[in-house]
N, C-alpha and C positions, 0 to 999 in steps of 0.2 A: 368217406369211410370214417368210422369212429376210432377212438384212441385206445391205447393198450389197457389202461386201468378199467375202462368200461367193459372191455372184452373179458378181462380176468373176472370181474364180478358176474358177468353173464355165464361164464363157464362154471364158476363156483356154485351158482344156483342150480345147475343142471347135472353136475357130476359129483359123485361122492368120492372124495379123495382117500377114504379109508378102504375102498374096494381093493381087491387083489390087482396085481399088475395087468393081468390079461383082461379082467373086466373093465379096469380103468381105461386101458387103451382102446377097447372096443367101444365103450360109451363115448369116449372123446372123439373117435372117428365118426360115430353116428351124429354127434352134435355139430361138428364142424362141417359136415357135408349136408346138413339139413338146409332147406330153402330159407328158413327164417334166419339162420346164422349168416348165410351168404348175402341176403338182402340187407341185413343190419350192418355187417362189417366188411363185406367184400365188394358188392356191387355199388355203383354210384346211383344216387337218387336223381329224380327228374331235375330238380334245381341245380344240382352239381353238374349234370350233363349240359344244361343250358349254359352254365358258366364256362365249361370246357370248350363248347362250340364258340362262345364269345371270344375266348382267348385265341382260338384258332383263326377267327376272322381278323383279330388284331395282328396276329402273326403274319398273315398274308398281306395285309395292307402295309405293314411296316417294312417287310422285305421288298415288296414291289415298289413302294414309294421311294425308299432310300436308294435302291438300285437305279431308279429313274433319275434321281438327283445326281448320282455319280456319272451316269451316262450323259446327261444334259451338259454338265460342265466339261467333262473330259473330251467330248467330241466336237465342241465349238470353241474356237479361239477367243471369240468375243465374250464368252462367258467365263474365261479363265482370269478372273480378278482376284485380288488378295482376299476379299471377303468370301468369295465363292470357294477358294481353296479351304478356308476354315469350315465352310458349310459341308464340303465333301468329307473333311475329317470328322465332322459331327455325324454325318450319315454312316461312315464306316464304323464308328463306335456304336451306333444304334444297331447296325447289322450284326456286329459282334454280340451285343446284348441279346438280341432276339434269337439268333441261331444257337448260341452256346448255352444261354442261361434259361430261356423261357421254357423249353421242354422239360428240363430237370426240375424247375421250380413248380410247374403245374402238376407234375406227377407227385412231387413231394407234398404239395399242398392238399391234393385231393385223394391220394392213395396212402398217405402217411408212410411211405416207403421210399428208400433210395435205391434206384435200379442202375446206377452208373458206376458202381464199384469204388474201390479205394482211391484210384487215380482221379476219377471224376470228382470225388469228394474234395480233393485238394485243389483241383484246377478250376472247376466250374464256379465256386464262390469267389475264387481269386479273380477270374476274368470278369465277373459281375462288378466287382469293385473297380477293376481297371477301366471298364467301359464307362462306369459312372464318373470316375475322375477325369477321363478324357473328355467327356461331354461338358462337364462344368468348367474345366480349364480352357476348353476351346471357346465356350461362351465368354469367358473372361478375356481371352485373347481378342475375340471379335470386338468386345466393348472397348478395349484399349486401342485397337486399330481405328475404330470409329472416332474415338476421342482425338487421336493424333491427326487423323485425316481432316476433321472438321474444326477443331479448336486451335491447332497449331500446325497447319500443313507446310508452312514455309521453313519451319525449324527441323522437321523430321520427315524424311523421304522414305516411304515404305517400298521395299523391293521384294520381288518374288523369291529371291534366294534367301532373304532374311525370314520370310514367311515360312519357307520349308524348314529352316533351322528351328524356328519357334515350334512348329508342329512336331518335329523330331524330339525337341526338349519336352513337350507335353507328354508324348508317349513314354519317354524315359522316366520321367517323374511318376507317371501313372503306373508304370510297371513296378516301380520301386516301393511306393507307399504301402500297398497291401501285401507285399511279399511275406510278412510273418504269417499270413493266413495259410500259406502252403504248408507250414510246419504244424500249426496248431489244430487244423481240421482233421478229424478222424472218423473213419467209417466203422460202424458198430452193428453187428448182426443181432437180431432179436432172439430171445430165448424161445419165442413162439414160431420161429421160421420153420421148424420141423413139421408143424401141423399141415402145411401145404407142400412140404418137401421143396421149398424155395428159400434159399438163404437170404434173398433180398427182401422178403416179405416182412414188413414192419421194421426193417433196418433203418438206421439213422445216420445222418452226416452232421456233425456238430463240432463246436470248438471245445474239445475236451482235454486238450494237452497243454493248457496254460499252467505254469508253475504255481501261480497265485491268482486268485480271482480279482484281486485289486489291479493286477496288470491288465486284465481284460477290460475292466472299467476305464482305466486311463487311456488305453489304446483306442477304444471305440469312441470315447468322448473326443479325443484328438482327431480321429477320422471325421467325425461330424463337423468339427470346426474347419478342418483343412479342405474337406470335399463338399461343404455346403455353406456354412455361415460366412467364412472369410471371403470366398470368391463372390458370393452374392452381394456382400457389402461393397467390394471393389466395383462390381458391375453396376450397382445402384449409383455410386458416386460418379462413375464415368458417364453413364447415360443421363444423369441429372445435368451434368455440365454440357453434354451434347444438346439436350433439349433446350437449355437456357440459350444456347447460341443459335439454334435453328428456329426457335419459336419466339425469339425476342427481337428487338430492334438493334441489338448489338451487331455490328458488321463483322464478318470474318476477316482474317488476316489477308486473304486473297482480295476481298472487296476493298480493304484499306489500301492495298498496293496498286489497285487499278487506276485511281485518279492521278497519281504521280506518273504512271505510265502514259496516260492520255496527255498530261501537260507536257511531258518531255518529247512527245512525238511532234513532228513538224507538219502541222496541218494549217494551211493558210486560208482554206475556205471555211466560212462559218457554218454553212449547211453540212459539210462533211463532219465537222466537229459535233454538231447536234445529233446527227445520225449515228455517229460512233458512240456517243454517250448513251443514246437510247438502246442500241444493240448490246452494249456492255451491261446495262441494267437488266435487260431482258434475259441475257445469258446467265447473269448471277442469280436471278429469281428462279429460272428453270433449274439451275444446278441445286439451289437450296431446296426446291420442292422435291427433286429427285432424292436428295439426301434425307428429307423428311420421310418419304415413303420407305426407304431402306431402314431408317431408324425405327419406324413403327413396327415393321416386320421383326426386327431383331429384338426389340423390347418385348414383343408378344412371345417370342421364343423363350426368353428368360423367365417371364411370368409363368408360362405353362410348365417349364422345368421346375421352378420353385414350388408350385402348387403340387405337382405330381410326386415330387420326392419328399415333400414335407412329412407326410404320414409315415413313410418308411423310416426316416431318421428319428421321428418322435417315438415310434415303437421300438426301434433299436436302443434308443436312450432309456426307455422304460425297461427293456429286457436286460440290458447289461448293468444298469445302475441298480435296479431293484432285484437283480438276479432272478428274473422271471424265466421259467422253462416253457417254451412254446410247444414242446413235443408232448407234454401232458395236457390233456383236455378235460380233466376231471373238474366238474363244477361249472356253474354258469358264467362266472367272471372270465375264466380262462377260455371257455368256448367262444365268448365274444371276442377275446383277443385273437384267437385263431382266425376268425373270419375277417378281423381287421387286417391281419397280415396278408390274407388273400387279396383284400381290396388294395392294400398298398402295393403288392406285386403287380396287380392289374393296372394301377395308375402309372407305374414305371413303364410298362410296355405300351400303354396308350400314349405316353410322351414320345416314344420312339416312332409311333405311327402318325402322330399329329404333325411332326415337323414338315414332311413333304406336303401335307395338306395346306399348311400355312404358306409355304412357298407358292403353291398353285394359286391361292386366292389373293395373295398380296404382292406377288411379283409377276409382272407381265412377261418378262423374259423367260422365267421358269415355266410359266403357263404355256407359252408358245412351244417351248422345247418338249414339254410333256405331251402336248397335242401332236407334235410332229413324230414323237417316238411311238405313241399309241395308235395314231391314225395317219399313216403315210399318205393315204388318198386325200385327207383333209388338207394337208400341206400343199399337194399338187393343185387342189381346187383353189386354195388361197393365192397361189402363184399365178394361176390362170386369170383370176379376178384382178390381181394387181397388174398383170400385163395388159388386160383389156382397159383398165382404168388409165394406165399410162399412155396407151395408144390413143384413147379418146382425148386425153389432155393435150397430147402432142398435135392431134388434128385440129383441136379447138384453137391452140396457139397459132398454128399456121394460117387458119382462116382469119383470125383477128389481125394477124400481121399483113395479110393480103389486103384486107379492107382498110387498114390504116395507111397503106401506101398511096401516095397521090397518083392519079392517072397522068398519062403523057401530056394531054391537053392542059390539064390543070397546072402541071409543072411548067409548061411553056408559057402559059398566061402569067403565072407567078413570076417567071424570069423577066418577061417583058415589062411587067409592072414595076419591078425593082429597077430595070434599066431606065424607064421613064422618070422614076422618082429621083434617080441619081442625076439625070440630065436637068431636071427642074431646079436643082440647087444652084446651077450656074446662071448668071444674068444674060439676058439676050443682048446680042450685039447691035 
């Protein structure tokens, strides 16, 4: 749908404002109910309908995927680790973003109207910022957790109770930071709403209650730094140190402590010592490789978040610093800005849908749980295969064991040979 200024020009070309009141109202009703007017200002074009259906697909994938993440972690005790608690918190914030913010944003972008009233105007933008801040602070908490677990595990022991407290703190801070938006957002009805006898038509929801525009600038610049720049810098430093430790020859603190443990243990057999050393090295390498896989997945999450949110923060910086009004689409430059805002919204929702897909491809545990939740019969089939394989292995071991046992004749002959050998050691009388 096109914007208000373009519609005013369209009506001015077709209606004589000098007509009497009766003629003016009659001509106005004829124009606005014409097929040309509806096609130009009311109905969505083919391209816009394709975009709406694309948004709908992202909505379904994001909701289904993030619900699967919560289900996979909460139903399995072996999945309830500290990192996975944070991943569940990230999934909850994505569900909040998709369910509360996406429908209102899509309707506002494509219909240029706000259909959610005054209360929705205050709460929906607020919870959009809450969800964004919960996501970025959760990613920062995961990065800090990985740094502490890998770089200094012996100095800092991470407990589930402490993780729950950190998650509660994340939500408290996230609810507090965008709280001024509840006050400054205002719902405004359009002067053209009477044309279709619908007060929501061409209505707007905008930050119109700032005392001074300079306050709006300062506040939104601070939001960009608090909710994007600073957390990403912290995350980058934490993962840089994690990567240096995991992909370099520098041993972890756990690896340094293992040689002293081996030396202090009382092992008198040299073979036992060598076997213990080999098993220790193998265990350390396996643990390091497992941590590398987790680090790759988490770093990819952060990179996708940074890319998807960059355009939105850049456009917000442009809008509030340069005092750009995105509700007016008159002129080529502002029309381009409007579609850039639509693209930025789309990228944010793609980020919410992408996270479960990343877990599925990069985490074998999540992939197994997703398959078990979506295909229960597949899980039963895998169990049957596993049982058959275990039975075959057991039978093979029993067969080998029988074959390796000496027969009774062989055992008797061996015993007689040993007796004769012992007797031959004594001299004959």
